[in-house]
N, C-alpha and C positions, 0 to 999 in steps of 0.2 A: 259045501260051504252054505248054501241056501237052506238046506235041510237043518243044519245045526241052528242057523238063525231062526227058522220056524219053531224049533224046540225051545230056543232061549226066549222068544217072544211070547209063545203061546202055552208052554207047558213048564213055564219057569219054576213052579212050585216043585215039579219033580226032578229039577236039574240039581245034581250034585256040585257042590262048590269045586270039587276035584276035577269034574269034567270040564268046567269053565276054565279053570287054572291050566289044565293040560292043553286045552284049546289055544290059550293065549301063548303059553310057553312053547308048545310043539308045532302048531299049525301056522300061527301068524309069522313067525320069522321066514320060513321058506316063501311064503306068500308076499311078504314084503320085498324079497329079493326079485321075484318075478316082476312084480309092479314097478319097482324101480327100473329094471332093464327095459320094460315097455316104454316108460316115460322117456328114458334115454334115447332109445331107438327112434321114438316119434318127434325128437328134437325138443322136448319139454324140459 
């Protein structure tokens, strides 16, 4: 995740729109599930 952020922030001229779209569509939904579970578990 951090590595992708570095690419998006510093090498953005080389990032294909498809890569960004795939990240949003494929990587973020599972991450959201994990984050929501952690929040629920911590009583948030």
